[in-house]
All heavy atoms as an XYZ file, in Angstrom:
832
protein
N      14.901     16.722     -8.309
C      16.116     15.996     -8.635
C      16.325     14.906     -7.586
O      16.289     15.178     -6.387
C      17.287     16.973     -8.668
C      18.607     16.319     -8.969
S      19.902     17.522     -9.257
C      19.887     17.495    -11.029
N      16.543     13.662     -8.005
C      16.710     12.578     -7.045
C      18.025     12.701     -6.273
O      18.985     13.317     -6.729
C      16.694     11.315     -7.906
C      17.009     11.775     -9.283
C      16.591     13.209     -9.381
N      18.015     12.119     -5.092
C      19.213     12.134     -4.246
C      20.303     11.274     -4.885
O      20.010     10.316     -5.605
C      18.876     11.598     -2.867
N      21.560     11.598     -4.633
C      22.639     10.774     -5.189
C      22.598      9.368     -4.600
O      22.234      9.182     -3.437
C      23.915     11.511     -4.790
C      23.520     12.427     -3.693
C      22.063     12.706     -3.840
N      22.968      8.408     -5.401
C      22.916      7.015     -4.968
C      24.146      6.678     -4.138
O      25.267      7.010     -4.498
C      22.846      6.090     -6.164
C      21.536      6.242     -6.895
C      21.456      5.262     -8.014
N      20.130      5.337     -8.595
C      19.673      4.452     -9.431
N      20.421      3.445     -9.795
N      18.465      4.573     -9.918
N      23.895      5.980     -3.044
C      24.985      5.587     -2.169
C      25.715      4.368     -2.719
O      26.920      4.222     -2.536
C      24.428      5.294     -0.768
C      25.478      5.028      0.264
C      24.868      4.914      1.643
C      25.929      4.661      2.675
N      25.372      4.576      4.019
N      24.962      3.493     -3.380
C      25.526      2.257     -3.917
C      25.371      2.234     -5.434
O      24.351      2.649     -5.973
C      24.810      1.038     -3.320
C      24.856      1.015     -1.814
C      23.725      1.312     -1.057
C      26.025      0.694     -1.139
C      23.768      1.290      0.328
C      26.075      0.675      0.242
C      24.942      0.974      0.972
O      25.000      0.962      2.334
N      26.366      1.707     -6.117
C      26.307      1.623     -7.569
C      25.325      0.532     -7.990
O      24.965     -0.343     -7.206
C      27.692      1.323     -8.143
O      28.093      0.013     -7.793
N      24.929      0.583     -9.242
C      24.016     -0.429     -9.774
C      24.658     -1.811     -9.762
O      23.971     -2.819     -9.573
C      23.589     -0.069    -11.196
C      22.666      1.143    -11.232
O      22.002      1.414    -10.207
O      22.603      1.802    -12.278
N      25.985     -1.861     -9.950
C      26.688     -3.149     -9.939
C      26.644     -3.789     -8.557
O      26.426     -4.990     -8.425
C      28.150     -2.977    -10.385
C      28.317     -2.558    -11.837
C      28.123     -1.059    -12.059
O      28.244     -0.268    -11.097
O      27.820     -0.690    -13.214
N      26.859     -2.982     -7.527
C      26.817     -3.491     -6.148
C      25.412     -3.987     -5.831
O      25.229     -5.066     -5.254
C      27.254     -2.400     -5.140
C      26.962     -2.820     -3.712
C      28.718     -2.077     -5.313
N      24.419     -3.209     -6.231
C      23.032     -3.585     -5.981
C      22.683     -4.897     -6.690
O      22.111     -5.805     -6.077
C      22.106     -2.461     -6.452
C      20.655     -2.720     -6.198
C      19.825     -1.522     -6.637
C      18.353     -1.768     -6.456
N      17.540     -0.609     -6.833
N      23.055     -5.003     -7.967
C      22.751     -6.214     -8.733
C      23.454     -7.432     -8.146
O      22.861     -8.512     -8.040
C      23.148     -6.023    -10.193
N      24.703     -7.253     -7.756
C      25.462     -8.369     -7.168
C      24.843     -8.809     -5.849
O      24.680    -10.005     -5.592
C      26.911     -7.949     -6.954
C      27.762     -9.044     -6.366
C      29.228     -8.635     -6.330
N      30.007     -9.690     -5.716
C      30.813     -9.510     -4.688
N      30.976     -8.309     -4.176
N      31.473    -10.518     -4.176
N      24.489     -7.856     -5.022
C      23.895     -8.174     -3.720
C      22.568     -8.905     -3.890
O      22.302     -9.900     -3.202
C      23.701     -6.893     -2.917
N      21.749     -8.437     -4.816
C      20.454     -9.072     -5.061
C      20.647    -10.495     -5.578
O      19.996    -11.439     -5.110
C      19.606     -8.225     -6.042
C      18.394     -8.991     -6.536
C      19.184     -6.917     -5.390
N      21.568    -10.655     -6.531
C      21.823    -11.989     -7.096
C      22.323    -12.955     -6.021
O      21.844    -14.089     -5.915
C      22.841    -11.884     -8.231
C      23.118    -13.198     -8.940
C      24.107    -13.043    -10.087
N      25.169    -12.072     -9.899
C      26.288    -12.288     -9.195
N      26.482    -13.446     -8.601
N      27.207    -11.352     -9.097
N      23.276    -12.511     -5.212
C      23.805    -13.360     -4.137
C      22.707    -13.754     -3.155
O      22.628    -14.908     -2.711
C      24.933    -12.639     -3.387
C      26.266    -12.506     -4.103
C      27.186    -11.574     -3.318
C      26.916    -13.866     -4.286
N      21.862    -12.803     -2.805
C      20.799    -13.069     -1.838
C      19.758    -14.016     -2.407
O      19.330    -14.951     -1.715
C      20.140    -11.749     -1.398
O      21.152    -10.854     -0.946
C      19.141    -11.994     -0.290
N      19.357    -13.807     -3.642
C      18.355    -14.689     -4.246
C      18.909    -16.113     -4.360
O      18.197    -17.083     -4.086
C      17.889    -14.137     -5.612
C      17.034    -12.889     -5.374
C      17.116    -15.178     -6.404
C      16.613    -12.157     -6.620
N      20.184    -16.226     -4.728
C      20.807    -17.550     -4.785
C      20.848    -18.200     -3.407
O      20.585    -19.389     -3.263
C      22.225    -17.467     -5.358
C      22.239    -17.107     -6.835
O      21.163    -17.202     -7.478
O      23.319    -16.724     -7.340
N      21.169    -17.425     -2.386
C      21.238    -17.959     -1.025
C      19.856    -18.357     -0.523
O      19.709    -19.367      0.179
C      21.861    -16.933     -0.086
N      18.838    -17.594     -0.868
C      17.473    -17.913     -0.429
C      16.941    -19.160     -1.126
O      16.087    -19.866     -0.566
C      16.540    -16.728     -0.688
C      16.781    -15.475      0.160
C      15.894    -14.343     -0.317
C      16.542    -15.766      1.635
N      17.426    -19.437     -2.316
C      16.971    -20.622     -3.059
C      17.529    -21.904     -2.465
O      16.924    -22.975     -2.596
C      17.371    -20.504     -4.523
N      18.670    -21.834     -1.792
C      19.320    -23.009     -1.199
C      18.896    -23.134      0.269
O      19.198    -22.256      1.074
C      20.839    -22.860     -1.301
C      21.595    -24.067     -0.781
O      20.948    -25.107     -0.511
O      22.829    -23.968     -0.652
N      18.205    -24.219      0.633
C      17.755    -24.371      2.020
C      18.894    -24.358      3.039
O      18.699    -23.945      4.183
C      17.045    -25.731      2.033
C      16.740    -26.038      0.616
C      17.754    -25.315     -0.213
N      20.083    -24.759      2.643
C      21.212    -24.796      3.573
C      21.710    -23.393      3.924
O      22.250    -23.178      5.010
C      22.348    -25.616      2.974
N      21.549    -22.437      3.018
C      22.050    -21.090      3.262
C      20.939    -20.061      3.438
O      21.218    -18.865      3.576
C      22.952    -20.641      2.095
O      22.178    -20.663      0.885
C      24.175    -21.522      1.963
N      19.689    -20.515      3.449
C      18.551    -19.609      3.517
C      18.500    -18.840      4.834
O      18.281    -17.640      4.850
C      17.259    -20.401      3.317
C      16.033    -19.538      3.240
C      14.811    -20.372      2.927
C      13.610    -19.477      2.770
N      12.437    -20.209      2.343
N      18.719    -19.539      5.941
C      18.609    -18.907      7.255
C      19.699    -17.851      7.442
O      20.880    -18.136      7.315
C      18.710    -19.969      8.365
C      18.526    -19.389      9.729
N      17.316    -18.946     10.172
C      19.423    -19.161     10.722
C      17.461    -18.472     11.399
N      18.733    -18.590     11.753
N      19.305    -16.626      7.706
C      20.242    -15.544      7.946
C      20.918    -14.995      6.703
O      21.944    -14.308      6.808
N      20.365    -15.282      5.539
C      20.997    -14.870      4.285
C      21.110    -13.355      4.176
O      22.160    -12.831      3.801
C      20.230    -15.427      3.091
N      20.040    -12.645      4.497
C      20.066    -11.188      4.379
C      21.153    -10.593      5.264
O      21.954     -9.767      4.816
C      18.712    -10.584      4.769
C      17.605    -10.845      3.778
C      16.586    -11.749      4.066
C      17.563    -10.170      2.568
C      15.567    -11.980      3.166
C      16.540    -10.388      1.657
C      15.544    -11.296      1.964
O      14.534    -11.507      1.066
N      21.164    -11.008      6.502
C      22.117    -10.444      7.462
C      23.562    -10.777      7.066
O      24.440     -9.921      7.110
C      21.803    -11.001      8.855
C      22.446    -10.265      9.968
C      21.917    -10.782     11.296
C      22.241     -9.826     12.410
N      21.683    -10.257     13.669
N      23.784    -12.007      6.664
C      25.131    -12.457      6.312
C      25.660    -11.729      5.070
O      26.766    -11.195      5.069
C      25.124    -13.972      6.085
C      26.473    -14.589      5.812
C      26.415    -16.111      5.681
N      25.537    -16.548      4.584
C      24.318    -17.062      4.747
N      23.805    -17.225      5.941
N      23.601    -17.432      3.703
N      24.848    -11.670      4.026
C      25.284    -11.037      2.777
C      25.422     -9.524      2.956
O      26.363     -8.915      2.443
C      24.334    -11.406      1.622
C      24.456    -12.908      1.337
C      24.627    -10.584      0.382
C      23.419    -13.458      0.419
N      24.519     -8.928      3.714
C      24.619     -7.490      3.977
C      25.915     -7.174      4.714
O      26.594     -6.184      4.400
C      23.418     -7.014      4.781
N      26.284     -8.010      5.670
C      27.536     -7.790      6.405
C      28.744     -7.968      5.487
O      29.710     -7.194      5.562
C      27.619     -8.747      7.582
N      28.701     -8.957      4.616
C      29.817     -9.206      3.699
C      30.037     -8.034      2.747
O      31.172     -7.689      2.428
C      29.570    -10.472      2.876
C      29.682    -11.755      3.647
C      29.234    -12.961      2.813
O      28.737    -12.809      1.702
N      29.409    -14.149      3.377
N      28.948     -7.435      2.292
C      29.043     -6.351      1.313
C      28.958     -4.960      1.951
O      28.902     -3.953      1.228
C      27.942     -6.505      0.255
C      27.999     -7.794     -0.564
C      26.797     -7.887     -1.490
C      29.292     -7.873     -1.352
N      28.935     -4.915      3.279
C      28.867     -3.669      4.026
C      27.623     -2.856      3.645
O      27.704     -1.680      3.298
C      30.139     -2.843      3.815
C      30.279     -1.736      4.845
O      29.763     -1.912      5.971
O      30.888     -0.704      4.526
N      26.468     -3.537      3.691
C      25.181     -2.925      3.383
C      24.292     -2.982      4.615
O      24.494     -3.808      5.500
C      24.470     -3.684      2.251
C      25.171     -3.817      0.919
C      24.405     -4.778      0.023
C      25.286     -2.472      0.256
N      23.273     -2.159      4.622
C      22.241     -2.249      5.638
C      21.333     -3.429      5.292
O      20.944     -3.607      4.135
C      21.440     -0.946      5.672
C      20.393     -0.934      6.751
O      19.470     -1.745      6.730
N      20.534     -0.007      7.666
N      20.979     -4.224      6.285
C      20.171     -5.415      6.055
C      18.817     -5.070      5.438
O      18.357     -5.735      4.506
C      19.958     -6.182      7.379
O      21.233     -6.442      7.954
C      19.221     -7.479      7.157
N      18.180     -4.032      5.941
C      16.857     -3.660      5.417
C      16.946     -3.093      3.999
O      16.026     -3.259      3.207
C      16.158     -2.679      6.357
C      15.703     -3.322      7.647
C      14.849     -4.575      7.435
O      13.895     -4.528      6.633
O      15.136     -5.597      8.077
N      18.047     -2.456      3.675
C      18.256     -1.984      2.306
C      18.320     -3.168      1.361
O      17.665     -3.188      0.318
C      19.557     -1.159      2.216
O      19.455     -0.026      3.074
C      19.824     -0.708      0.787
N      19.097     -4.170      1.744
C      19.214     -5.375      0.930
C      17.867     -6.075      0.801
O      17.471     -6.493     -0.281
C      20.256     -6.327      1.527
C      20.460     -7.655      0.807
C      20.879     -7.433     -0.641
C      21.486     -8.498      1.548
N      17.141     -6.165      1.906
C      15.824     -6.814      1.888
C      14.873     -6.100      0.930
O      14.150     -6.724      0.154
C      15.248     -6.836      3.305
C      14.037     -7.717      3.473
C      13.476     -7.689      4.894
N      14.476     -7.796      5.930
C      14.971     -8.944      6.418
N      14.541    -10.083      5.921
N      15.862     -8.941      7.386
N      14.895     -4.767      0.939
C      13.995     -4.025      0.037
C      14.420     -4.178     -1.420
O      13.573     -4.257     -2.314
C      13.926     -2.549      0.425
O      15.137     -1.903      0.172
N      15.737     -4.231     -1.683
C      16.216     -4.466     -3.052
C      15.741     -5.819     -3.567
O      15.283     -5.936     -4.700
C      17.728     -4.427     -3.110
C      18.358     -3.084     -2.945
C      17.734     -1.861     -2.952
C      19.742     -2.826     -2.740
N      18.653     -0.872     -2.764
C      19.885     -1.417     -2.633
C      20.864     -3.631     -2.637
C      21.125     -0.830     -2.440
C      22.100     -3.038     -2.438
C      22.226     -1.645     -2.338
N      15.858     -6.839     -2.732
C      15.454     -8.190     -3.141
C      13.943     -8.231     -3.349
O      13.455     -8.808     -4.333
C      15.909     -9.239     -2.103
C      15.301    -10.601     -2.403
C      17.432     -9.329     -2.068
N      13.192     -7.613     -2.448
C      11.733     -7.574     -2.582
C      11.340     -6.918     -3.900
O      10.490     -7.427     -4.642
C      11.121     -6.822     -1.406
C       9.614     -6.856     -1.393
C       8.994     -6.109     -0.211
N       9.596     -6.475      1.065
C      10.265     -5.622      1.850
N      10.409     -4.362      1.498
N      10.777     -6.019      2.993
N      11.981     -5.781     -4.226
C      11.659     -5.089     -5.477
C      12.068     -5.922     -6.687
O      11.349     -5.964     -7.689
C      12.333     -3.719     -5.530
C      11.865     -2.866     -6.678
C      10.381     -2.560     -6.619
O       9.870     -2.117     -5.600
N       9.675     -2.806     -7.717
N      13.187     -6.618     -6.611
C      13.613     -7.490     -7.718
C      12.609     -8.617     -7.920
O      12.297     -8.992     -9.055
C      15.002     -8.059     -7.440
N      12.088     -9.157     -6.831
C      11.080    -10.218     -6.938
C       9.788     -9.681     -7.533
O       9.121    -10.364     -8.309
C      10.839    -10.845     -5.562
C      11.997    -11.665     -5.063
C      11.839    -12.091     -3.604
O      11.155    -11.436     -2.822
N      12.488    -13.195     -3.257
N       9.423     -8.468     -7.195
C       8.228     -7.848     -7.777
C       8.438     -7.617     -9.271
O       7.556     -7.903    -10.085
C       7.887     -6.522     -7.052
C       7.388     -6.809     -5.631
C       6.864     -5.707     -7.833
C       7.254     -5.571     -4.760
N       9.622     -7.114     -9.632
C       9.917     -6.828    -11.037
C       9.921     -8.090    -11.898
O       9.579     -8.036    -13.078
C      11.257     -6.109    -11.179
C      11.211     -4.676    -10.664
O      10.101     -4.146    -10.454
O      12.295     -4.091    -10.471
N      10.306     -9.225    -11.325
C      10.322    -10.478    -12.085
C       8.995    -11.221    -12.026
O       8.845    -12.251    -12.670
C      11.446    -11.411    -11.593
O      11.243    -11.706    -10.211
C      12.807    -10.794    -11.812
N       8.051    -10.714    -11.247
C       6.738    -11.331    -11.167
C       6.628    -12.434    -10.127
O       5.599    -13.105    -10.043
N       7.656    -12.638     -9.322
C       7.610    -13.660     -8.278
C       6.764    -13.227     -7.090
O       6.357    -14.060     -6.282
C       9.030    -13.957     -7.775
C       9.956    -14.525     -8.816
C      11.373    -14.634     -8.305
O      11.557    -14.890     -7.097
O      12.300    -14.454     -9.111
N       6.526    -11.936     -6.981
C       5.818    -11.381     -5.837
C       4.873    -10.305     -6.351
O       5.210     -9.570     -7.276
C       6.881    -10.801     -4.912
C       6.404    -10.229     -3.662
C       7.580     -9.686     -2.862
N       7.313     -9.982     -1.476
C       8.217    -10.174     -0.567
N       9.483    -10.104     -0.876
N       7.886    -10.426      0.664
N       3.680    -10.177     -5.761
C       2.766     -9.127     -6.220
C       3.237     -7.747     -5.760
O       3.889     -7.616     -4.725
C       1.441     -9.499     -5.560
C       1.820    -10.289     -4.362
C       3.087    -11.007     -4.720
N       2.923     -6.737     -6.543
C       3.281     -5.371     -6.182
C       3.472     -4.509     -7.412
O       3.284     -4.951     -8.541
N       3.857     -3.275     -7.177
C       4.075     -2.324     -8.253
C       5.515     -2.419     -8.731
O       6.445     -2.228     -7.954
C       3.792     -0.890     -7.757
O       2.480     -0.845     -7.208
C       3.892      0.102     -8.892
N       5.692     -2.712    -10.014
C       7.034     -2.857    -10.565
C       7.716     -1.496    -10.668
O       7.071     -0.446    -10.584
C       7.002     -3.510    -11.960
O       6.328     -2.633    -12.855
C       6.326     -4.862    -11.933
N       9.011     -1.529    -10.866
C       9.794     -0.299    -10.992
C       9.316      0.531    -12.176
O       9.157      1.752    -12.061
C      11.286     -0.641    -11.145
O      11.692     -1.423    -10.023
C      12.136      0.607    -11.230
N       9.060     -0.117    -13.304
C       8.606      0.628    -14.485
C       7.222      1.237    -14.255
O       6.958      2.364    -14.696
C       8.595     -0.270    -15.719
O       7.724     -1.361    -15.534
N       6.353      0.516    -13.552
C       5.035      1.065    -13.236
C       5.165      2.264    -12.299
O       4.460      3.263    -12.464
C       4.146      0.003    -12.593
C       3.690     -1.080    -13.535
C       2.984     -2.223    -12.822
O       3.139     -2.367    -11.584
O       2.275     -2.980    -13.493
N       6.059      2.182    -11.338
C       6.281      3.295    -10.410
C       6.777      4.528    -11.145
O       6.338      5.654    -10.876
C       7.287      2.909     -9.332
O       6.780      1.907     -8.508
N       7.704      4.322    -12.077
C       8.216      5.441    -12.868
C       7.108      6.062    -13.703
O       7.010      7.285    -13.816
C       9.365      4.979    -13.757
C      10.619      4.620    -13.002
C      11.668      3.926    -13.862
O      11.386      3.623    -15.040
O      12.764      3.683    -13.334
N       6.275      5.218    -14.299
C       5.159      5.707    -15.121
C       4.161      6.481    -14.262
O       3.669      7.542    -14.681
C       4.477      4.523    -15.816
C       3.312      4.908    -16.675
C       3.759      5.605    -17.944
N       2.589      5.883    -18.755
C       2.395      7.019    -19.408
N       3.314      7.952    -19.393
N       1.311      7.211    -20.109
N       3.863      5.990    -13.072
C       2.948      6.679    -12.168
C       3.512      8.051    -11.799
O       2.790      9.050    -11.789
C       2.681      5.826    -10.905
C       1.819      4.622    -11.277
C       2.020      6.648     -9.802
C       1.719      3.572    -10.181
N       4.806      8.110    -11.520
C       5.453      9.384    -11.179
C       5.349     10.370    -12.335
O       5.042     11.554    -12.131
C       6.927      9.149    -10.808
O       6.988      8.228     -9.720
C       7.619     10.435    -10.419
N       5.595      9.887    -13.553
C       5.479     10.747    -14.732
C       4.053     11.259    -14.900
O       3.837     12.442    -15.195
C       5.886      9.982    -15.986
C       7.350      9.664    -16.092
C       7.661      8.735    -17.254
O       6.798      8.556    -18.141
O       8.771      8.184    -17.275
N       3.073     10.384    -14.727
C       1.675     10.779    -14.877
C       1.255     11.778    -13.803
O       0.500     12.717    -14.089
C       0.771      9.547    -14.848
C       0.878      8.629    -16.066
C       0.073      7.356    -15.843
C       0.419      9.338    -17.327
N       1.730     11.590    -12.568
C       1.411     12.538    -11.500
C       1.993     13.914    -11.807
O       1.350     14.936    -11.564
C       1.928     12.023    -10.156
C       1.121     10.863     -9.620
C       1.727     10.217     -8.394
O       2.927     10.443     -8.104
O       1.002      9.473     -7.708
N       3.203     13.944    -12.360
C       3.821     15.214    -12.742
C       3.007     15.882    -13.848
O       2.756     17.091    -13.807
C       5.258     14.966    -13.212
C       5.983     16.215    -13.601
C       7.400     15.923    -14.044
C       8.098     17.183    -14.501
N       9.437     16.916    -15.031
N       2.580     15.080    -14.816
C       1.783     15.624    -15.915
C       0.453     16.173    -15.405
O       0.002     17.244    -15.838
C       1.535     14.529    -16.961
C       0.821     15.018    -18.190
C       0.638     13.936    -19.244
O       1.284     12.876    -19.126
O      -0.147     14.172    -20.180
N      -0.179     15.477    -14.471
C      -1.443     15.940    -13.897
C      -1.245     17.281    -13.188
O      -2.055     18.206    -13.340
C      -2.032     14.878    -12.937
C      -3.142     15.456    -12.082
C      -2.549     13.689    -13.716
N      -0.146     17.401    -12.415
C       0.143     18.673    -11.737
C       0.302     19.807    -12.752
O      -0.238     20.911    -12.558
C       1.407     18.561    -10.885
C       1.215     17.903     -9.550
C       2.416     18.089     -8.642
N       3.664     17.615     -9.225
C       4.105     16.362     -9.166
N       3.395     15.437     -8.549
N       5.262     16.027     -9.728
N       1.027     19.547    -13.828
C       1.231     20.565    -14.865
C      -0.077     20.946    -15.540
O      -0.346     22.135    -15.793
C       2.227     20.066    -15.906
C       3.642     19.951    -15.391
C       4.581     19.274    -16.389
O       4.138     18.909    -17.496
O       5.760     19.109    -16.044
N      -0.914     19.957    -15.824
C      -2.198     20.226    -16.477
C      -3.140     20.999    -15.553
O      -3.865     21.894    -16.001
C      -2.846     18.915    -16.939
C      -2.148     18.226    -18.121
C      -2.749     16.845    -18.358
C      -2.233     19.084    -19.370
N      -3.133     20.662    -14.276
C      -3.974     21.408    -13.321
C      -3.519     22.860    -13.228
O      -4.336     23.769    -13.136
C      -3.948     20.734    -11.952
C      -4.789     19.482    -11.919
C      -4.869     18.893    -10.537
N      -5.749     17.725    -10.556
C      -5.684     16.730     -9.704
N      -4.791     16.745     -8.736
N      -6.511     15.719     -9.793
N      -2.199     23.061    -13.217
C      -1.656     24.422    -13.164
C      -2.074     25.191    -14.414
O      -2.519     26.342    -14.330
C      -0.136     24.371    -13.050
C       0.505     25.710    -12.918
C       2.013     25.577    -12.629
N       2.652     26.849    -12.768
C       3.256     27.301    -13.859
N       3.323     26.535    -14.931
N       3.808     28.486    -13.902
N      -1.943     24.570    -15.570
C      -2.343     25.221    -16.823
C      -3.840     25.515    -16.829
O      -4.270     26.585    -17.294
C      -1.978     24.339    -18.015
N      -4.619     24.600    -16.285
C      -6.064     24.793    -16.224
C      -6.417     25.992    -15.349
O      -7.297     26.791    -15.692
C      -6.722     23.515    -15.693
C      -8.156     23.385    -16.110
O      -8.639     24.123    -16.964
N      -8.849     22.443    -15.497
N      -5.726     26.140    -14.206
C      -5.968     27.283    -13.334
C      -5.604     28.592    -14.033
O      -6.314     29.589    -13.899
C      -5.171     27.138    -12.030
C      -5.717     26.082    -11.090
C      -7.152     26.348    -10.679
O      -7.494     27.504    -10.358
O      -7.951     25.386    -10.698
N      -4.505     28.582    -14.774
C      -4.101     29.782    -15.520
C      -5.159     30.133    -16.555
O      -5.540     31.304    -16.706
C      -2.717     29.568    -16.176
C      -1.638     29.496    -15.113
C      -2.417     30.667    -17.193
C      -0.279     29.041    -15.620
N      -5.666     29.119    -17.253
C      -6.702     29.375    -18.272
C      -8.005     29.874    -17.642
O      -8.668     30.759    -18.202
C      -6.947     28.107    -19.088
C      -5.806     27.701    -20.021
C      -6.083     26.338    -20.631
C      -5.609     28.758    -21.102
N      -8.356     29.338    -16.485
C      -9.562     29.816    -15.788
C      -9.403     31.277    -15.395
O     -10.332     32.083    -15.549
C      -9.830     28.979    -14.548
C     -10.438     27.634    -14.824
C     -10.678     26.887    -13.517
C     -11.183     25.489    -13.730
N     -11.355     24.757    -12.459
N      -8.230     31.626    -14.873
C      -7.979     33.016    -14.480
C      -8.027     33.940    -15.692
O      -8.593     35.043    -15.631
C      -6.619     33.136    -13.801
O      -6.583     32.394    -12.626
N      -7.430     33.501    -16.780
C      -7.424     34.318    -17.997
C      -8.834     34.491    -18.541
O      -9.217     35.602    -18.950
C      -6.524     33.682    -19.047
N      -9.627     33.432    -18.552
C     -10.993     33.555    -19.080
C     -11.834     34.450    -18.183
O     -12.652     35.235    -18.679
C     -11.629     32.180    -19.247
O     -11.860     31.580    -18.000
N     -11.624     34.390    -16.882
C     -12.365     35.270    -15.973
C     -11.964     36.726    -16.210
O     -12.812     37.630    -16.202
C     -12.101     34.879    -14.526
N     -10.677     36.954    -16.434
C     -10.195     38.314    -16.701
C     -10.815     38.865    -17.976
O     -11.318     39.994    -18.003
C      -8.665     38.311    -16.806
C      -8.090     39.619    -17.227
C      -7.956     40.659    -16.319
C      -7.701     39.828    -18.549
C      -7.423     41.880    -16.710
C      -7.167     41.042    -18.941
C      -7.029     42.071    -18.034
N     -10.779     38.077    -19.042
C     -11.322     38.560    -20.314
C     -12.842     38.665    -20.278
O     -13.421     39.548    -20.922
C     -10.851     37.688    -21.473
C      -9.404     37.879    -21.790
C      -8.507     36.838    -21.644
C      -8.935     39.106    -22.214
C      -7.155     37.020    -21.932
C      -7.589     39.300    -22.500
C      -6.698     38.256    -22.347
N     -13.502     37.821    -19.527
C     -14.954     37.932    -19.393
C     -15.306     39.228    -18.677
O     -16.277     39.908    -19.031
C     -15.510     36.736    -18.634
N     -14.517     39.592    -17.673
C     -14.757     40.853    -16.971
C     -14.511     42.049    -17.892
O     -15.226     43.047    -17.808
C     -13.848     40.939    -15.736
N     -13.522     41.931    -18.761
C     -13.243     43.010    -19.713
C     -14.419     43.194    -20.691
O     -14.740     44.318    -21.064
C     -11.960     42.705    -20.510
C     -10.694     42.893    -19.733
C     -10.413     44.357    -19.441
O     -10.589     45.209    -20.337
O     -10.005     44.649    -18.305
N     -15.020     42.098    -21.088
C     -16.143     42.189    -22.038
C     -17.396     42.780    -21.381
O     -18.221     43.374    -22.057
C     -16.447     40.806    -22.619
C     -15.374     40.254    -23.560
C     -15.737     38.827    -23.964
C     -15.239     41.135    -24.797
N     -17.552     42.577    -20.081
C     -18.734     43.083    -19.372
C     -18.667     44.585    -19.093
O     -19.686     45.211    -18.823
C     -18.916     42.343    -18.044
C     -19.414     40.911    -18.252
O     -19.910     40.625    -19.352
O     -19.286     40.098    -17.318
N     -17.477     45.163    -19.162
C     -17.336     46.606    -18.917
C     -17.900     47.394    -20.107
O     -17.700     47.013    -21.266
C     -15.863     46.968    -18.717
C     -15.316     46.445    -17.428
C     -13.926     46.992    -17.205
N     -13.350     46.342    -16.035
C     -12.086     46.051    -15.882
N     -11.230     46.340    -16.845
N     -11.663     45.486    -14.807
N     -18.577     48.489    -19.799
C     -19.103     49.305    -20.910
C     -17.962     50.004    -21.651
O     -16.991     50.443    -21.045
C     -20.000     50.330    -20.224
C     -19.606     50.326    -18.795
C     -18.960     49.002    -18.502
N     -18.083     50.082    -22.951
C     -17.033     50.725    -23.741
C     -17.324     52.216    -23.861
O     -18.478     52.652    -23.820
C     -16.950     50.109    -25.138
O     -18.176     50.244    -25.793
N     -16.329     53.027    -24.077
C     -16.500     54.479    -24.139
C     -16.583     54.968    -25.529
O     -16.178     54.775    -26.495
C     -15.360     55.184    -23.435
C     -15.420     54.939    -21.977
C     -14.326     55.719    -21.291
N     -14.443     55.493    -19.868
C     -13.756     56.147    -19.001
N     -12.906     57.058    -19.379
N     -13.897     55.912    -17.756
């Protein structure tokens, strides 16, 4: 179960939009992360990572998108479940093979 979110999606979206707008303007680019984070009472590195992920999601920056990350997580969970099922089936087949090798009375 994921940890509870400290910031709402609206706050995150607003912060990202404000920062991207500030970074696009050369007059407000310098210190944009620090200034906007202070205005919205956010951690500067949190804001920086949100903006980085938004840029990745829009294709402005290379990296793994949010949807790809979610898909990878789902696939890893499925692989764990399949490996567990495979181990159970191996144990069961070994058990039944041993039963067949025993002489009957």
